[in-house]
C-alpha positions in Angstrom: 203.1 114.0 291.0 203.6 111.9 294.1 207.0 110.6 295.0 207.6 106.9 294.9 207.5 105.3 298.3 210.1 102.9 299.7 208.4 99.8 298.2 208.2 101.4 294.7 211.9 102.4 294.9 212.8 98.9 295.8 210.9 97.5 292.8 212.6 100.1 290.5 216.0 99.0 291.8 215.2 95.3 291.3 214.0 96.1 287.8 217.3 98.0 287.0 219.3 95.1 288.4 217.3 92.6 286.2 217.9 94.8 283.1 221.6 94.9 284.0 221.7 91.1 284.3 219.9 90.7 281.0 222.5 93.0 279.3 225.4 91.0 280.8 223.9 87.8 279.6 223.4 89.2 276.1 227.0 90.5 276.0 228.4 87.2 277.2 226.3 85.3 274.6 227.6 87.6 271.8 231.2 87.2 273.1 230.9 83.4 273.2 229.5 83.4 269.7 232.4 85.5 268.4 235.0 83.4 270.2 233.6 80.1 268.9 233.1 81.3 265.3 236.5 82.9 264.7 238.8 81.1 267.2 237.2 77.8 268.1 236.6 78.4 271.8 238.8 78.8 274.8 240.3 75.2 274.7 241.4 75.5 271.1 242.6 79.1 271.5 245.0 78.2 274.4 245.9 74.7 273.5 249.6 75.5 272.8 250.2 77.1 276.1 252.0 74.7 278.5 251.0 74.4 282.1 254.0 74.7 284.5 252.0 74.0 287.7 252.1 70.9 289.8 249.3 68.7 288.5 248.4 67.5 292.0 247.7 71.0 293.1 245.6 72.1 290.1 242.0 73.2 290.7 241.4 75.3 287.6 242.4 74.3 284.1 245.0 76.6 282.6 242.7 77.8 279.7 240.2 78.9 282.4 242.8 81.1 284.1 243.9 82.5 280.8 240.3 83.2 279.9 239.9 85.2 283.1 243.0 87.2 282.1 241.3 88.0 278.8 238.1 89.0 280.5 240.2 91.2 282.9 241.3 93.1 279.8 238.0 93.2 278.0 236.2 94.5 281.1 239.1 96.9 281.8 239.4 95.8 285.4 242.9 97.1 285.6 244.1 94.9 288.4 243.8 91.3 289.6 241.9 92.3 292.8 239.1 93.6 290.6 238.4 90.0 289.6 237.3 89.3 293.1 235.1 92.4 293.2 233.6 92.2 289.7 233.6 88.5 288.5 233.5 86.3 291.6 229.9 86.4 292.9 228.6 87.8 289.6 225.9 85.3 288.8 226.0 85.5 284.9 229.8 85.3 285.0 229.9 82.5 287.5 227.3 80.5 285.5 229.1 81.0 282.2 232.5 80.2 283.6 231.2 77.0 285.2 229.6 75.9 281.9 232.9 76.6 280.1 235.3 74.8 282.5 233.2 72.7 284.8 234.3 74.5 288.0 232.2 76.0 290.7 233.4 79.6 290.7 235.6 82.2 289.0 239.2 81.8 290.3 240.8 84.3 292.7 243.2 86.9 291.3 246.1 85.4 293.2 245.5 82.1 291.5 246.1 83.8 288.2 249.3 85.3 289.5 250.6 81.9 290.6 249.8 80.2 287.3 251.0 83.0 285.0 254.4 83.1 286.6 255.0 79.6 285.3 253.9 80.4 281.7 256.4 81.3 279.0 255.5 84.7 277.6 256.4 83.6 274.1 253.6 81.0 274.2 251.0 83.6 275.1 252.4 85.8 272.3 251.9 82.9 269.9 248.2 82.8 270.9 247.8 86.5 269.8 249.6 85.8 266.5 247.4 82.8 265.8 244.2 84.8 266.4 245.2 87.4 263.8 246.4 84.6 261.5 243.0 83.0 261.8 241.2 86.2 260.7 243.6 86.5 257.8 243.1 82.9 256.7 239.4 83.3 256.9 239.8 86.4 254.7 237.9 88.5 257.3 240.5 91.4 256.8 241.1 91.2 253.1 238.8 94.0 252.1 240.8 96.4 254.4 244.1 95.9 252.7 246.0 98.8 251.1 246.8 97.6 247.5 247.0 94.0 248.7 249.1 94.9 251.8 248.0 94.5 255.4 248.6 97.7 257.4 250.7 97.3 260.5 251.2 100.4 262.7 254.1 100.3 265.1 254.3 102.7 268.1 255.6 102.7 271.6 253.7 103.3 274.8 254.5 103.5 278.5 253.2 100.7 280.7 254.4 100.7 284.3 256.3 103.4 286.3 257.9 103.2 289.7 259.7 105.6 292.1 262.0 102.7 293.1 263.8 100.2 290.9 261.2 97.5 290.1 263.6 94.9 288.5 267.1 94.7 287.0 265.6 95.4 283.5 264.0 98.8 284.3 264.5 101.7 282.1 265.6 104.8 284.0 265.1 108.6 283.6 266.3 111.5 285.6 263.5 114.0 286.6 264.0 117.7 286.9 263.9 117.4 290.7 266.9 115.0 290.7 264.9 111.9 291.4 265.0 108.8 289.2 261.9 107.3 287.5 261.9 103.6 286.7 259.6 102.4 283.9 258.7 99.6 281.5 257.7 100.8 277.9 256.7 98.5 275.1 256.7 98.7 271.3 253.5 97.4 269.9 252.7 96.3 266.3 249.0 96.5 265.5 247.2 95.4 262.3 244.9 98.3 261.6 241.9 98.8 259.3 240.3 101.9 257.9 236.9 101.0 259.5 238.4 101.4 263.0 239.8 98.1 264.2 243.3 97.7 265.7 244.4 94.1 266.3 247.4 93.5 268.5 249.9 91.5 266.4 253.2 91.5 268.3 254.8 93.1 271.3 258.4 93.9 272.1 259.4 95.1 275.5 261.9 97.9 275.7 264.2 97.0 278.6 267.8 96.9 279.7 268.7 93.3 279.2 272.5 93.9 279.2 273.7 95.4 282.5 277.1 96.1 280.8 275.7 98.2 278.0 276.8 101.8 277.7 273.3 103.0 276.5 269.8 102.0 277.4 267.5 100.2 275.2 265.3 102.3 273.0 262.4 102.2 270.5 264.7 102.0 267.5 266.5 98.9 268.9 263.2 97.4 269.9 261.9 98.1 266.4 264.7 96.1 264.7 264.1 93.2 267.1 260.3 93.4 266.6 260.7 93.5 262.8 262.9 90.4 262.8 260.4 88.5 264.9 257.5 89.7 262.7 259.2 88.6 259.5 260.0 85.2 261.0 256.5 84.6 262.3 254.7 85.9 259.1 257.3 85.4 256.4 254.8 85.6 253.5 252.4 88.2 254.8 252.3 91.3 252.6 252.9 94.2 255.1 252.8 98.0 254.8 254.4 99.5 257.9 252.9 102.7 259.3 255.6 104.5 261.2 256.4 107.9 262.8 259.5 110.0 261.9 261.7 108.4 264.6 262.1 105.4 262.2 262.9 107.5 259.1 266.4 106.4 258.3 268.7 104.2 256.3 268.3 101.0 258.5 264.5 101.1 258.2 264.6 101.7 254.5 267.0 98.8 254.0 265.0 96.6 256.3 261.8 97.1 254.4 263.7 96.5 251.1 265.2 93.3 252.4 261.9 92.0 253.8 259.9 93.2 250.7 257.7 95.4 253.0 255.9 98.6 252.0 256.1 101.6 254.3 254.4 105.0 254.9 256.5 107.0 257.4 255.3 110.3 258.8 257.8 113.0 258.3 258.1 116.2 260.3 259.7 119.4 259.0 262.9 118.8 261.0 263.3 115.2 259.8 265.8 114.5 257.0 266.4 118.1 255.8 268.2 117.0 252.7 265.1 115.0 251.6 262.9 118.1 252.2 265.2 120.3 250.1 265.2 117.8 247.2 261.4 117.4 247.5 260.9 121.2 247.0 263.3 121.2 244.1 261.6 118.3 242.4 258.1 119.8 243.0 259.1 123.0 241.4 260.1 121.1 238.2 257.0 118.8 238.2 253.9 120.9 238.6 251.8 118.1 237.2 252.3 116.1 240.4 249.4 117.8 242.0 245.8 116.8 242.8 242.9 118.4 244.7 239.8 116.6 246.1 236.8 117.6 248.2 235.4 115.4 251.0 232.6 115.6 253.6 228.9 115.8 253.2 229.1 119.5 252.5 232.4 119.3 250.6 233.8 121.2 253.6 237.2 119.3 253.5 239.7 120.2 250.8 242.7 118.0 250.3 245.5 119.3 248.1 248.3 116.8 247.2 251.8 117.2 246.0 254.4 114.5 245.5 257.9 113.8 244.4 259.4 110.5 243.1 262.8 108.9 243.3 264.5 111.2 245.8 268.0 110.0 246.3 269.0 109.6 249.9 272.4 108.4 251.2 272.5 107.0 254.7 275.3 107.0 257.3 276.5 103.7 255.9 276.8 105.2 252.4 273.9 103.2 251.1 271.7 104.9 248.5 267.9 104.7 248.8 265.3 105.9 246.3 262.4 107.5 248.3 259.1 108.9 247.3 257.5 111.8 249.3 253.8 112.6 249.5 252.4 115.7 251.0 248.7 116.4 251.8 247.5 119.8 252.8 244.0 119.5 254.4 241.7 122.5 254.9 238.5 122.1 257.0 235.8 124.7 257.0 233.5 125.2 260.0 230.0 126.5 260.4 231.5 129.7 261.7 233.3 130.2 258.3 236.6 129.5 260.0 239.2 127.3 258.3 241.8 125.1 259.8 244.7 123.8 257.6 246.9 120.9 258.5 249.9 119.5 256.5 250.8 115.8 256.5 253.9 114.4 255.0 255.0 110.8 254.3 258.0 109.0 252.9 256.9 105.8 251.1 258.1 103.1 248.7 254.7 103.1 247.0 254.9 105.1 243.7 252.5 108.0 244.1 250.3 109.0 241.2 247.2 111.1 240.7 245.2 107.9 240.8 246.4 106.7 244.2 247.6 109.6 246.4 244.3 110.1 248.2 244.0 106.3 248.8 247.5 106.2 250.2 246.7 109.1 252.5 243.2 108.4 253.7 243.3 104.6 253.7 247.0 104.2 254.6 249.2 106.9 256.1 246.6 108.4 258.4 245.7 105.1 260.0 248.9 105.2 262.0 247.1 107.3 264.5 244.8 104.4 265.3 247.7 102.8 267.1 248.3 106.1 269.0 244.7 107.1 269.7 243.5 103.8 271.1 242.7 104.7 274.7 246.0 104.8 276.7 244.6 102.7 279.5 243.6 100.0 277.1 247.1 99.7 275.6 248.6 99.8 279.1 246.3 97.0 280.3 247.0 94.8 277.4 250.8 95.2 277.7 250.8 95.0 281.5 248.6 91.9 282.0 251.5 89.6 281.1 253.9 91.6 283.3 251.8 92.5 286.3 250.3 89.0 286.7 253.7 87.4 286.2 255.4 89.2 289.0 254.5 90.1 292.6 254.5 93.9 292.5 
């Protein structure tokens, strides 16, 4: 077979470039259709965000700059300078952006930085809340509820790290070599579904706002702040929180009771030892609280359930809480005839029964990992766009 000559190679390259442009156009068309159908387009989406720039110096409409920030995340560009390399000069992007906002080209990354520094973060957060609210009102997410409750997974993630202090609000940590690490973590609430979606609902930054405080901010403090904001913004939304063992304690149980929220909290062996002891005692007296099911195409997954109801727990403030504990022992068989067994435990205020324990587990408790297993760089990009573009780093 003869090798392609230079002209043939050039034609092949042009053909590949043409295919790539066609794919970009198709993706942009699909994206525009989704944006218009569910959120009414860019102008409606960002209508509540106020522009703090001098009107006499404005070239790009604010919704245009915000849309580039969204595309920066969607395309995983990672930094503002990538806008210049990837979007400016990109024919399909330039054409679509011009049609959207009646401007000649995609704005420079520094233009975003200038505009975003003058935007109130709370107004951008409200855009995110309205987007999820729109999906809920259109009943797009109704089929993915757990016994009429929307599943909200809450988990922390690191965003930015520095060797030198970045700002007065930095969290600090001493490394083994004696150096200090400065960082900005966030606590993120995501509405998750069993079919794989994770919609950002609300974000709470973990940062040292009080310079006189004896202790640093932490996930627990941020959780209480986030929960208060979440209840205020969605007062009537039926919520089931999916949490890890860090939040297993009296304040969380009381908060969920006061807000009329459900919860499924992952429990480790070392968490709440008194609850574990009571669970084993109750299980020994209620052998009927047991169920086994088989899953998988070849029935290769065996799930064995045990549960205990109304476990009395007294917290540090001498408040009594009635807890339910659900345990799933899952055994997976492989083609090599090996088996792997994993045990999962949850505390919940759902009442477990033989009819619902597998639903609580497979369509509830185990979805918390969707908030954790979303690619780290994606979560970091989402959280850092508002911070990185709002400060000169």
